C-alpha positions, 0 to 999 in steps of 0.5 A, a space after each residue: 548751964 554747967 558747963 557754960 556753953 559760950 553765947 553768940 550773938 551774930 557780930 565779929 567776923 567769920 571767924 568769930 563764928 568758927 570758934 562759937 560753933 568750934 566751941 559748942 561742939 566741944 562743949 555738947 560732944 564735953 556732957 553727952 548730948 545725943 546728936 539728935 539734939 544738938 541743934 537746939 541746944 546750940 540754937 538757945 545759945 544764938 541771939 540779937 542778929 545771929 537768932 534772927 539768922 537762925 531763925 529766918 535761914 531754917 525757916 527758908 531750909 528745909 521748913 520748923 518742922 524738920 531736925 537739922 542734922 548737927 552735920 550741916 
């Protein structure tokens, strides 16, 4: 959290989502987050519409118990 990771609420165009993802990726690499934890760490920065979308997409795609790789 000391790196002040960006929050994302799902508003904006495609470019806003891409910018958030690039910024999160850079911060996760900088803090040497293990790849198997990157998705769960990034999830904590989602809010509002982005959180609702992610929760639904995650459940419908692979189920709650499966770890999604960062590359996806």
